[in-house]
C-alpha positions, 0 to 999 in steps of 0.5 A: 642335430640339436645339442643336449643343452638346446633340448633341455632349454626347450623342455623347460619352456614347454613345462612352464607354459603348461603349468600356467595353463593349469593355473588358469583353468583350475586355480583362477577360474573359481575366483573369476566366478566369485568376484564377478562384481569386480570386473567383467570376464573380458577385462579379467582375461586380458589381465591374465594374458598379460601375466602369463606372457610376463611369466613366460618371458621370465622363464624362457629368457635364461633358457634362450641365453644358455642355448645361444652360448651352447650353439656358439661353442658347438660351431667353434668345436666344428671349426676346430675339428675341420681345421685339424682334419684339413691340416692333416689332409694337406700334410698327407697330400704333400707327403704323397706328392713328395713320394711319387717319382714324377715331378708335379706342379699346379698353377692357378688361372693367373698362371701362378704356382699353387704347389709343387712337389720335391721331385719337381724342384729336384728335376729342374734344380729349383730351391724352395724359395724359387718355387714359393706359391705365387711365383709365375710360370714365366718366372720359372721359365726365365730361370730355366732359360738362363740355366740352358734348359731347352726343348729337345731339338730346339735352342735355349734362346727360344725356350719360353716361346716354345713352352708358351706355344705348347701350353696354348695347344696342349697337344701331346707331350713335350720333351725338355732337355736339361743342361746335363743331358737328361731328357724330361717329358712334360704332360700338361692339362688344363683344369676346369676352372682355369689353371694347369696341372703338369707332370714331369717324367725323367725319360733319359734312361728310356730314351737311351734304351730306345736309342740302343734298341733302334741301333740294334734294329738298324744293325739287324736291318743293315745285315738283312739288307746286305745279304746276297740272298733274298730275305723275307719274314711273315708274322703269325698272321701271314703278313709281311714284316720285312723283305730285303732288296735282293728279294725284290730284285728276284721278284720284280712283280713284288718290288712295291710290296710293303709290310702288311701284305699277305703272303698269298697276295704277294704270290699272286703278284708274281703268278699273274705278273708272269714270273712263274712259268710253271704256273702259266695256264694253271694259276689258281691251282699253282697258288693253292699248291704253293699255299699248302707248301707254305702252310706246311711251315718248312721245306726247301724247293726250287723255282724257275723264273721267267727270265731263266733264273733258278731260285732255291726257296727255303722256309722255316717257322719261327717260335711265335708262328711266323715264317722266315724265307730265304731265296738263293739264286742258284742259276750258276749252280744249275748251269754248272750242273747242266754243263757238268752233265753235258760234259759227262755225256759228251765224254761218254760219247767221246769215249764211245766214238774214240774207241771207233776212231782208234780201232779203225786205224789200228785194225787197218794197221794190223790187217794190212801188216798181217797180209804182208807178214804172211805174204797173202799175195805171195812174196813181198815183191808183189805191187799190191803190198806197196798199197798196203804199206801206204794204208798202214802209213796213213792209218798210223799217221791218223792214229798219231794225229788223234793221240796228239790232239788228245795230249794237246787238249790235256796240256791245255787244260792243265796249262802246260801247253807252251808256244814257241813262236817264230817268223813264218810266212802265213801264205806259204803255210796255208798253201802247204796245208791246202795241198795236204788236205786236197786228197781228202777233199777229192775223196768226197768230191769237194772242191777245195780252193785257195784264193790269191793271198792279199798279204805279203808280210810275216806272222810271229807264231808257233809253226806247228800250232798254226798248221794244226789250226789250219788243218783242223778248220779245213778238215772240219769244213770238208767233213761237213760239206757234201760232194759238189760243194766248195770249201775256200781259204783266203788270207786277208790283210786288215791293215792296222787291225792285223790279218785274218784267215777265213775258211768258208764252206757251203755245207750243212751249216750249224743251227743257232741253238748249237752255236754256244757249244761249238768251242766246247771240248767233246762237243759235236753238233747236228747228226755228226755220226750220220755226216761223217765217220770220224771226229772226236769233238776236240777240233774247234776247242783245240783251234780256239786254245791254240789261236789264243796261245799265239795271240789270236782269236777265233769266231764262227758264223753259220747258217743252217743248210747254207754253210759255215765261215770260220775266221782266225784273226791275229793282231798287228803286234803279231805282224813282222 
């Protein structure tokens, strides 16, 4: 836009030109016509033009000079204002840079410092002289290297090279470690026309917070990993966040699961991996039922796995929509419950059977004694009374044996059954026990034999216990052997291994599935009541405990419909 002085100058020039034109047209033209004789019109016109031009020059020159002076003053004013604005902007920029919490520095294309803020000098401990414009990036790097500044994880010796390598690539951020332990992250970016701009941020507190957070997280992970229970956590999108080793051991088909897998996909691994017997043959239906239970966000259930283990499944929702699951191996608890239920049934059966076992000899005793007391067959001198007295004696002896067995079992279970070992002749005791059991064998038409002993040394054991062991084993063999079959007893010398007594029969045998409960109290295998009318289920349990009390061990081998062999072994330390 033209200044006011320029406009005035131009107006004066135009006005002068207009006046000269009027003089020519209205003032000089009549003179020309009157004085035509002085010169022709063409010559006069030339004179007029020269006069007009001269007049114009005289009128325009002062105006042009004044306009030039005015324009020069205007340019100087513009420059002054621009300098003032630039100075104010630069001051504002410096003030702004000095107020930001990060260090700021900019280098030109020759890697020379253009400007930095106060925070940059504070972070690295630079003075204003050390950061004057023009100092090179490498000069500052040498200062840093001498002061022990280094790239995190590196050494101060290679600091400059590491910094130059970073600047040549400018990939991500670089963390600088100061001598006082502070950590500074530097972010550098190249400028379009060359040079670099760099932002420095103190991340020491952030790193400490991250370190504490990581330590807390690791502590939590260690705690979860140390649980005896399986632990699993799914987020609000039903995707796995974490599963500990115990969980993966419980479900081998899921041992390779990793964060991100969905709950349904994990369940499918177990189902189609054959780990869930309840799902076999109805896999998709079972998965649908399990998903419905899982989406119900909570509850406790039990699972049986293909390896026979029982797992209690507990699931609870979290506040953010996730699900925490705990898997507890309750196999031992289930086995204990099963054993307790089995023992309870056995005791109930024992009591029911024991009532028969006790009533039978008692009825005999009462019946026969009544017949003697009331002299049913006349005076007591009748020979039939002698038979009755024999029956009374036998029934009393059986009743006493039953009561002794029960009392011995009670003492075994409370740890109060003691052994009083002495030197005994095992061959002699075996012979007497076989002789004692022969009437029972003969009553069932069972052949009871004793093989020639292959042992002539003594045994250090409790005599009564040794007799109970033999009578119980031989009695069991006779009980479960049919007429015409055979029961044999043999004594074997094992040399340095000691000795063993083996009682074998060719009876009904025992099914393999029932061998595990053969030495448990109140347990009877097979159809015991159909095969015999007596027995408490305590015999072999008592045999096992009496043998162990005297340093021996018992083992049993049996095959259904073939027979059974019971062996009682004593170590060399018991041979005298």
